N, C-alpha and C positions, 0 to 999 in steps of 0.2 A: 066261903065251906070249906070241910076238909075230901079232898079226894081219896076213901077209906079203899082199902082191899075188894072188898065184896062189891062196890058197882064197879070196879074197874074186870073185872071174872065178867059184872051180869053184864056191860058193854061188851067186851069181848063173846063170849056166848053167842048172844040176841047177831054179833054181826055175824059170826059164823054160821048161828042160823041164817041169816037172809042172804052171803054170801050163794048157801047151799039149798033156799030155792029159789037162784035163778033161772032163767030161762035159757040153753046154752043159745047161742049166736051161731050164727055161719055164715061170714066171709064165703061172697060171692068171685069169684075168680072170671065169671066172661064178663064183667062192666069194663065200656073202655072209655070211660065218663071223663076221669084226669091224666088219657092218657097223650093227652098233646099240651098237658102241664108238666107233665116227667119227662118228654123227651122234647122242650125250650127248655128245663133244667138242667137236664140230665149235657145238652146242646150247651150252654153256660158256661157249664165245671168242666167240663172234657173239655174248653174249645178256651178262645183266644182269653177269652174273659175270668176264666179258670186258673188261665197261666198266668195273666196281669195279676189278680192278688194271692196265689202259691211267691209270685216273687218281692209282692207286697210285704206277706206275709214272714220273708227269709228277712229281708229289708230291717223290718218292725222290728225281730228279733236278731238281729244281729244290734245293731241300734241301742236294743236294752238290754244286752248282753256289755259292751264297752261299756255305759253307762254302768250297767250293775260291779262292773270289772270282773263279773266274768259269764261266760258260757250260754251258760240255762241259753236264753233267752234266742239262740241266734238254732239251738237243738230243739227251744219249742216252736221254731220259727219254720225247721223245715217239716218237723213232721206236723206240722198243722198245714202245709204246702202241701205235703204230700195225703194227707187223712182225707183232702179238701176233692184229691184231685183221686184215687178213688176211691171216696166217699158211692156212687153209681154203682160202682161193679161190684164195691161190697152188698149195699143194700141188696139191687136185684139178686143175690147168686142167695140171699139169707132170703128172702119170698120166696123163691125158687123153687125152693129144695124138698127132695124131694126124703120121705126115710122108706 
């Protein structure tokens, strides 16, 4: 079946119509259902387990950089480790930001 321009435009218009007709969703801020999970995962990432994973990232990146002959693996390992350690703080700041 050939996909022509009219069908594409019709699908786009129907999609826009359906999106505009969708009810607004309201996200609650008072729920504490997942606070225990968030605390557990944050403790893991910012604690000893997170540091071990970050060191493993750096070691694997260093080995990959030596094998390939460039140090981009090492840079990616360091950036992955730093990103893993800083992720909970970044997520918290994004979610609790006010305009």
